[in-house]
matplotlib code that plots the C-alpha trace (Angstrom):
import matplotlib.pyplot as plt

x = [1.7, -2.1, -3.3, -1.9, -2.8, -6.6, -6.5, -5.2, -7.8, -10.6, -9.2, -9.1, -12.6, -14.2, -12.2, -13.8, -17.3, -17.1, -15.5, -18.7, -21.4, -22.6, -24.2, -25.8, -29.2, -31.1, -34.2, -36.5, -35.6, -37.1, -40.5, -39.8, -41.8, -39.5, -41.5, -41.6, -41.7, -40.2, -38.2, -37.1, -34.2, -34.3, -31.7, -33.5, -30.8, -28.6, -31.6, -32.6, -29.0, -28.0, -31.1, -31.3, -35.1, -35.2, -33.8, -36.2, -38.7, -41.3, -40.6, -40.8, -44.1, -45.6, -44.7, -46.1, -49.2, -49.4, -48.8, -52.3, -53.8, -51.2, -50.8, -47.7, -46.1, -46.9, -45.3, -42.4, -42.1, -42.5, -39.7, -37.6, -38.2, -37.3, -34.3, -33.3, -35.1, -33.3, -36.0, -38.8, -36.8, -36.2, -32.9, -32.9, -28.9, -30.2, -31.9, -35.7, -37.6, -40.6, -41.7, -44.9, -46.9, -49.0, -51.0, -52.8, -50.6, -47.1, -45.4, -42.8, -40.3, -37.7, -35.9, -36.7, -34.1, -35.5, -39.8, -40.2, -39.2, -41.5, -44.0, -44.1, -44.1, -47.2, -48.7, -47.8, -49.4, -52.6, -52.9, -52.6, -55.4, -53.2, -53.5, -55.6, -54.4, -51.9, -53.1, -51.1, -51.8, -49.4, -46.8, -46.8, -48.0, -50.7, -52.0, -53.8, -53.6, -56.6, -58.1, -57.4, -55.3, -52.4, -52.0, -48.9, -47.6, -44.2, -41.5, -38.8, -36.7, -39.1, -42.0, -43.7, -46.7, -49.0, -50.7, -54.0, -57.5, -59.3, -61.7, -59.1, -56.8, -58.4, -58.3, -54.4, -53.7, -53.1, -50.9, -48.7, -48.4, -47.1, -44.5, -43.0, -42.7, -41.4, -38.0, -35.0, -35.4, -38.6, -37.9, -36.6, -33.3, -32.0, -32.6, -30.1, -32.1, -31.3, -27.8, -27.7, -29.8, -27.4, -24.5, -25.3, -22.5, -25.0, -27.1, -29.4, -32.1, -32.2, -34.6, -35.6, -38.0, -39.2, -39.8, -43.0, -44.4, -47.4, -48.0, -44.6, -43.4, -39.8, -40.5, -42.2, -39.8, -36.7, -38.5, -37.8, -34.3, -34.8, -33.6, -36.6, -39.3, -37.8, -40.0, -40.1, -40.9, -37.3, -35.6, -34.9, -33.4, -31.6, -30.6, -28.6, -29.1, -26.9, -27.3, -24.2, -23.4, -23.6, -25.6, -27.3, -25.3, -27.3, -26.4, -28.6, -28.0, -30.5, -30.1, -31.4, -31.2, -31.8, -28.7, -30.1, -31.7, -28.5, -26.7, -29.2, -29.0, -25.1, -25.3, -28.0, -25.6, -22.7, -23.0, -21.5, -17.8, -14.6, -13.6, -10.0, -9.9, -9.7, -11.7, -11.2, -8.9, -10.4, -13.8, -14.6, -14.1, -17.0, -19.6, -22.0, -23.1, -21.0, -20.9, -18.6, -18.8, -17.1, -19.4, -19.8, -21.8, -23.6, -25.1, -25.4, -28.1, -30.5, -30.2, -31.2, -34.0, -35.9, -36.2, -38.9, -37.8, -34.6, -36.0, -37.9, -34.9, -32.8, -35.6, -36.3, -32.6, -32.6, -34.5, -31.2, -28.2, -27.4, -27.6, -28.0, -25.0, -22.7, -23.5, -22.8, -19.6, -18.8, -16.3, -14.4, -15.3, -17.9, -18.2, -21.6, -21.0, -23.7, -24.4, -28.1, -27.8, -26.6, -28.1, -25.2, -25.0, -22.0, -21.0, -17.4, -16.8, -14.3, -15.0, -14.3, -14.1, -16.1, -17.2, -20.4, -18.7, -18.6, -21.9, -21.7, -21.9, -25.5, -26.6, -26.4, -27.4, -30.6, -31.1, -33.1, -35.7, -36.5, -36.1, -32.9, -29.2, -26.0, -23.0, -19.9, -17.5, -14.4, -11.8, -14.5, -17.2, -20.8, -23.6, -27.2, -29.8, -33.8, -36.9, -36.9, -33.2, -29.8, -26.9, -23.5, -21.5, -18.2, -15.4, -11.8, -9.5, -11.2, -13.7, -17.2, -19.2, -22.3, -23.8, -25.7, -22.3, -19.7, -16.8, -14.0, -11.0, -10.5, -7.4, -6.3, -8.0, -5.7, -6.4, -9.9, -10.4, -12.5, -9.9, -9.5, -13.0, -13.9, -11.0, -12.8, -16.1, -18.9, -20.2, -19.7, -22.3, -22.0, -24.2, -23.1, -25.9, -23.5, -24.5, -28.3, -30.7, -33.0, -31.8, -31.6, -28.5, -25.0, -24.0, -25.4, -22.8, -24.4, -21.9, -21.5, -18.8, -20.8, -24.0, -27.1, -25.3, -25.9, -24.3, -25.4, -23.8, -25.6, -24.2, -26.3, -24.6, -26.7, -27.8, -29.8, -30.6, -32.3, -34.7, -36.6, -36.2, -38.0, -40.9, -41.7]
y = [-37.9, -36.3, -39.9, -40.3, -37.4, -37.9, -41.3, -40.0, -37.3, -39.8, -42.1, -39.1, -38.1, -41.8, -41.5, -38.3, -39.7, -42.7, -40.5, -38.4, -41.1, -41.2, -37.6, -38.5, -39.4, -43.2, -43.8, -44.3, -41.0, -39.1, -39.3, -36.7, -33.5, -30.7, -28.5, -30.7, -28.6, -31.3, -34.5, -37.2, -39.7, -42.9, -45.2, -48.6, -51.0, -48.8, -48.0, -51.6, -52.9, -50.0, -50.0, -53.4, -53.5, -57.3, -58.4, -56.6, -58.3, -56.1, -57.9, -61.4, -60.5, -59.4, -62.4, -64.7, -62.5, -62.7, -66.4, -67.7, -65.7, -66.9, -69.9, -71.7, -70.6, -66.9, -67.1, -68.7, -66.0, -63.1, -64.7, -64.8, -61.2, -60.2, -62.1, -61.0, -58.2, -58.4, -61.1, -58.3, -57.1, -53.9, -52.2, -51.1, -50.0, -47.2, -44.3, -44.6, -41.1, -39.7, -36.3, -34.1, -33.5, -31.2, -30.4, -33.7, -36.0, -37.7, -40.0, -42.5, -44.1, -47.0, -48.7, -52.1, -54.8, -57.5, -57.5, -61.0, -60.8, -58.0, -59.7, -62.5, -60.2, -58.3, -62.1, -62.6, -59.3, -60.0, -63.4, -61.1, -58.8, -56.0, -54.8, -55.5, -58.0, -56.7, -55.7, -54.7, -51.4, -48.9, -51.2, -51.2, -53.2, -51.6, -52.4, -50.6, -51.0, -52.8, -49.9, -47.8, -45.1, -45.7, -46.6, -48.5, -48.8, -50.6, -51.6, -53.7, -50.2, -48.2, -48.6, -45.4, -45.4, -42.4, -41.9, -39.9, -40.3, -43.0, -40.6, -39.8, -43.0, -44.7, -42.1, -41.3, -43.7, -40.6, -38.4, -41.6, -42.4, -39.1, -39.4, -42.9, -41.0, -37.9, -36.4, -36.0, -32.3, -31.7, -33.7, -32.6, -34.4, -31.8, -29.2, -27.1, -28.4, -32.0, -31.3, -29.6, -32.6, -35.1, -33.3, -34.0, -35.9, -38.0, -40.6, -42.7, -39.8, -37.1, -34.1, -31.1, -28.7, -25.2, -22.7, -21.4, -24.9, -24.7, -27.1, -28.3, -27.6, -27.4, -25.0, -22.6, -23.0, -22.3, -18.9, -17.5, -17.5, -15.1, -11.8, -9.2, -9.1, -11.9, -14.0, -17.7, -19.0, -17.7, -20.0, -23.7, -26.4, -29.7, -32.2, -35.6, -38.1, -40.9, -43.4, -45.2, -47.6, -45.2, -42.0, -40.3, -37.2, -34.7, -32.0, -29.1, -26.2, -23.2, -21.5, -19.7, -20.6, -16.9, -15.0, -11.8, -13.6, -15.5, -12.6, -11.2, -14.1, -14.2, -10.8, -11.2, -14.1, -11.8, -11.6, -14.9, -15.3, -18.0, -18.4, -17.3, -20.1, -17.7, -19.6, -23.0, -24.4, -22.1, -23.9, -24.0, -28.0, -29.9, -27.6, -29.4, -27.4, -24.9, -22.6, -21.1, -18.4, -15.8, -13.0, -9.2, -7.4, -5.0, -7.3, -10.0, -7.7, -7.6, -11.0, -11.6, -9.0, -11.9, -13.7, -12.6, -13.7, -12.2, -8.7, -8.8, -9.5, -6.5, -3.8, -5.0, -4.6, -1.2, 0.2, 0.0, -0.4, -0.4, -4.1, -3.4, -1.4, -4.0, -6.7, -4.3, -3.9, -7.7, -8.0, -11.5, -14.8, -15.6, -18.2, -19.4, -21.9, -23.6, -26.1, -26.7, -28.7, -25.9, -23.3, -21.3, -19.7, -17.4, -15.4, -14.1, -12.2, -9.9, -6.4, -4.2, -0.9, -0.7, 3.0, 2.1, 1.9, 5.9, 5.4, 3.3, 5.4, 7.0, 3.7, 3.2, 6.6, 5.8, 2.0, 3.0, 4.2, 0.8, -0.9, -2.5, -1.8, -2.0, -2.4, -2.0, -5.5, -4.0, -4.2, -3.5, -6.0, -5.0, -6.8, -6.0, -7.2, -6.6, -8.8, -10.4, -9.9, -10.9, -10.8, -10.3, -8.2, -6.7, -5.6, -7.1, -5.9, -6.3, -9.0, -8.8, -10.6, -11.5, -14.6, -15.4, -16.0, -13.7, -13.4, -15.9, -15.4, -17.8, -19.8, -22.8, -26.0, -28.1, -29.1, -29.2, -32.6, -30.8, -28.0, -29.4, -29.6, -26.3, -24.7, -22.4, -22.9, -20.3, -21.6, -25.1, -26.4, -29.1, -30.6, -33.2, -35.5, -38.3, -37.2, -36.7, -39.5, -40.5, -38.9, -41.0, -39.1, -39.2, -35.8, -33.8, -31.5, -28.4, -26.8, -24.8, -23.4, -21.5, -19.3, -21.5, -24.6, -26.9, -30.3, -32.1, -35.2, -37.1, -40.0, -42.7, -45.5, -48.2, -47.4, -48.9, -51.3, -48.7, -48.0, -51.1, -51.5, -48.2, -49.8, -53.3]
z = [-3.7, -4.5, -4.5, -1.1, 0.5, -0.5, 0.9, 4.2, 4.3, 3.8, 6.6, 8.9, 7.9, 8.2, 11.6, 12.8, 11.6, 13.6, 16.7, 16.5, 15.8, 19.4, 18.7, 15.6, 15.2, 14.3, 12.5, 15.4, 16.7, 13.7, 14.8, 17.5, 16.2, 15.3, 18.1, 20.7, 24.1, 26.5, 25.5, 28.0, 26.8, 29.1, 29.0, 30.1, 30.4, 32.7, 35.1, 35.2, 35.9, 38.4, 40.2, 40.7, 39.6, 38.0, 41.8, 43.6, 45.8, 43.8, 40.6, 42.6, 44.6, 41.1, 39.1, 42.1, 41.9, 38.0, 38.2, 39.1, 35.9, 33.4, 31.6, 32.2, 28.3, 29.0, 32.5, 31.1, 28.9, 30.9, 33.2, 30.0, 29.3, 32.9, 32.4, 28.8, 27.6, 24.2, 23.7, 23.4, 20.1, 21.2, 21.7, 25.2, 24.8, 22.9, 24.5, 24.8, 24.1, 25.7, 24.3, 24.4, 20.9, 22.5, 26.1, 26.0, 23.7, 24.7, 22.4, 22.8, 20.5, 21.0, 18.3, 17.0, 16.8, 15.7, 14.6, 14.5, 18.6, 18.9, 17.5, 19.6, 22.3, 21.3, 21.1, 24.6, 25.5, 23.7, 25.6, 29.0, 27.4, 27.7, 24.2, 21.3, 17.9, 16.0, 12.4, 9.3, 7.8, 5.4, 5.7, 9.4, 12.4, 14.6, 18.0, 21.1, 24.9, 26.0, 27.8, 24.8, 26.4, 24.2, 20.2, 19.0, 15.5, 14.7, 11.8, 11.4, 13.2, 15.0, 17.8, 18.0, 21.1, 21.4, 24.9, 24.7, 26.1, 25.1, 23.1, 20.3, 20.6, 18.0, 15.7, 15.7, 12.9, 10.3, 12.5, 13.8, 10.2, 9.3, 12.2, 11.2, 7.6, 9.0, 7.4, 9.5, 8.9, 10.0, 13.3, 16.6, 15.7, 13.7, 16.3, 18.3, 21.6, 20.8, 20.5, 23.8, 25.4, 23.8, 24.9, 28.7, 30.1, 32.5, 30.2, 32.4, 32.0, 29.9, 29.9, 27.7, 28.3, 27.1, 30.0, 28.2, 29.0, 31.3, 34.1, 34.5, 37.8, 37.3, 34.6, 37.3, 39.4, 37.0, 35.8, 39.1, 38.0, 34.4, 34.3, 35.1, 31.9, 30.0, 28.2, 29.3, 25.8, 25.2, 27.8, 27.8, 30.2, 29.9, 32.2, 32.3, 35.6, 36.3, 38.8, 40.3, 43.2, 46.2, 44.7, 41.7, 39.8, 38.1, 35.6, 34.5, 32.0, 31.5, 28.3, 25.3, 21.3, 21.2, 21.2, 22.7, 25.5, 26.3, 26.3, 28.7, 31.0, 31.0, 32.0, 34.7, 36.2, 36.1, 40.2, 40.1, 38.8, 39.2, 42.9, 43.8, 46.6, 49.6, 51.9, 50.2, 53.1, 55.7, 56.1, 60.0, 61.4, 62.0, 59.6, 58.3, 55.7, 53.7, 50.4, 48.5, 45.8, 43.8, 43.8, 42.4, 45.2, 42.7, 40.9, 43.8, 45.4, 42.3, 41.9, 45.9, 46.0, 43.5, 46.1, 48.2, 51.6, 51.2, 49.9, 53.1, 55.2, 53.4, 53.7, 57.2, 58.0, 56.1, 59.2, 61.5, 59.0, 55.6, 54.7, 50.8, 50.8, 52.7, 50.4, 47.3, 48.6, 47.9, 45.3, 45.6, 47.2, 49.8, 52.0, 54.2, 56.8, 59.2, 61.8, 61.9, 65.2, 66.9, 65.1, 63.9, 60.7, 59.3, 56.2, 55.4, 52.4, 50.7, 49.8, 47.4, 49.8, 53.6, 53.2, 55.1, 58.1, 58.2, 58.9, 61.9, 64.6, 63.0, 63.0, 66.7, 67.6, 65.5, 66.8, 69.7, 67.6, 66.5, 69.7, 68.8, 69.9, 68.6, 70.7, 69.5, 70.2, 69.7, 66.6, 64.0, 65.1, 66.6, 67.8, 66.9, 69.2, 69.5, 70.1, 66.5, 65.8, 67.6, 65.1, 65.0, 62.2, 61.3, 59.2, 59.5, 57.2, 53.7, 55.1, 56.2, 58.7, 59.4, 61.6, 64.8, 66.8, 67.5, 64.9, 65.1, 62.9, 60.4, 60.1, 57.5, 58.9, 56.4, 53.0, 51.9, 49.7, 47.4, 46.7, 43.1, 42.3, 43.7, 41.0, 38.6, 40.2, 40.3, 43.4, 45.3, 48.3, 50.7, 52.9, 55.1, 56.2, 57.9, 61.5, 61.0, 61.8, 59.3, 56.1, 53.0, 51.7, 53.2, 51.8, 48.6, 46.5, 44.6, 42.2, 39.0, 36.5, 34.3, 34.0, 34.3, 35.1, 38.1, 38.9, 42.1, 43.3, 46.1, 47.9, 49.4, 51.7, 50.3, 46.9, 45.0, 48.2, 50.0, 47.2, 47.3, 50.9, 51.1, 48.8, 50.6]

ax = plt.figure().add_subplot(projection="3d")
ax.plot(x, y, z, "-o")
ax.set_aspect("equal")
plt.show()
């Protein structure tokens, strides 16, 4: 009985190992330094197949231009490689990793499937004067790009390329040799950041970087989302991208491996909470841009005030009405709907209380001092008008309304096809571009289900064909 139990346990463990193998690392990945501040994983096979690059007019044009400069044998080899990339000796079904070694050097590692085929490829590149003649040293094959901007080394399972300025490219051998022989424990593959990267749902392109890295535009943008006083180097970002017929899907996550910093971040974004569905089926028909979210007003104001333009508007409105007090009274679902072609914007929000309404009379009396008027429109609705402002606002039961058009009570518009997708979301935004001329995308959906997360779905009518058409 004990033997049978151990046998069955071994089978279960084996199955678990096999099922989790996709999250494991392979030898060619261990060259990535443990302290890499930025890493990108690229599935070239998926991108090539989904984008149709091999069938694009640009490739045909490039081949025709190169044909006169190649020998017949080299031209035939290039065409073979485009038709069947596996003839390069590189396994394009495994992700290639691009990583930052430091501010001046970047690396690329790919899995070698057949070293003899890779040797043939290098021979072809030498004939094309793309790289120098391959030399063997320390048990590895070494070469450089013809202009000296990159150094390459490869073995029977790993290709490592380091891009650096020409002054130091030829002195990289010791560092690259150490990287090729690096133990997994000293590599990025055993870090929590690598696990986060591999955990992304979309895998055509996966990106990781630390927000403390200088010169990364996205990092600078994301820093604006951090709590006041937070150290950017304590926070990191991972993202996954998938191409598909008819669009692109993107997933991103801002996080920290420091428990204290992560807790601070979660608390900061507690202004967003799961929607209850109050407005899911009440979005006015014909709305081209709408957003629904669950919000806690007290914390929402603190978050909004981090955006300079919003803070400016709140301060300006504060001279006449207490806009901040209104926002702090929000507790529940919020809907923003807009029709850019008509320049109409409206906000509906659930309130925890409407005590600020007790101050309306004093606001009306004080308005002329600021060259504006507040008109009572009846049923708790008001019109604020001045040389630089024309807005409607009011309260109906426990609902706040703010907009540039007169208040219209909401009614059920029928079942929203996005309802199931919106369930449990912190926010859900839809932009419909179908009726707008010269827009590449038909629609864009931006949504989130947890703090720091964003998921973007872009629908493009003729993708990927539109990509190559635009480049012709």
